[in-house]
C-alpha positions in Angstrom: 71.1 22.5 2.5 73.0 20.1 4.6 71.5 16.6 5.1 71.6 14.5 8.3 71.3 10.8 8.7 68.4 9.6 10.8 67.3 6.2 12.1 63.8 5.1 13.0 61.4 2.2 13.1 58.3 2.0 10.9 55.7 -0.6 10.3 56.7 -3.1 7.6 53.6 -2.4 5.5 54.2 1.3 5.5 57.9 0.8 4.5 56.8 -1.4 1.6 54.3 1.2 0.5 57.0 3.9 0.6 59.4 1.7 -1.4 56.7 1.1 -4.0 55.9 4.8 -4.2 59.5 5.7 -4.6 59.9 3.2 -7.4 56.6 4.3 -9.2 57.5 8.0 -8.9 61.2 7.6 -9.8 62.1 9.4 -6.5 64.4 8.4 -3.7 63.1 7.3 -0.4 65.2 10.0 1.2 63.5 12.6 -1.1 60.0 11.3 -0.2 60.7 11.3 3.5 62.1 14.8 3.4 59.0 16.0 1.5 56.7 14.1 3.9 58.4 15.5 7.0 58.2 19.0 5.6 54.5 18.6 4.8 53.8 17.2 8.3 55.6 20.0 10.1 53.9 22.7 8.1 50.5 21.1 8.8 51.1 20.7 12.5 52.3 24.3 12.9 48.9 25.8 12.1 48.1 27.6 15.2 45.0 26.3 17.0 43.7 29.8 17.3 43.6 30.1 13.5 41.6 26.9 13.2 39.3 28.0 16.0 38.6 31.3 14.2 38.0 29.4 10.9 35.5 27.1 12.7 33.7 30.1 14.3 33.5 31.9 10.9 32.1 28.8 9.2 29.5 28.4 11.9 28.5 32.1 11.8 28.1 32.0 8.0 26.5 28.6 7.7 23.3 30.0 6.2 25.3 32.1 3.7 27.3 28.9 2.7 24.1 27.0 2.1 22.7 29.8 -0.1 26.0 30.0 -2.1 26.0 26.3 -2.6 22.7 26.4 -4.4 
């Protein structure tokens, strides 16, 4: 897949944490950023209706959930 170059500003503490993680995990910052962006996009694309239905289902089955937890 083709790569593009981006430029952005981040908080200094977050940049340092990313550098540390890259070093500790033997990964490139580019690789970590690509993975993080992909995770973020997948997470944000969950349709609100799906989450609403999940919430409704959990509320409707709250008693069953308590009984199963015992």
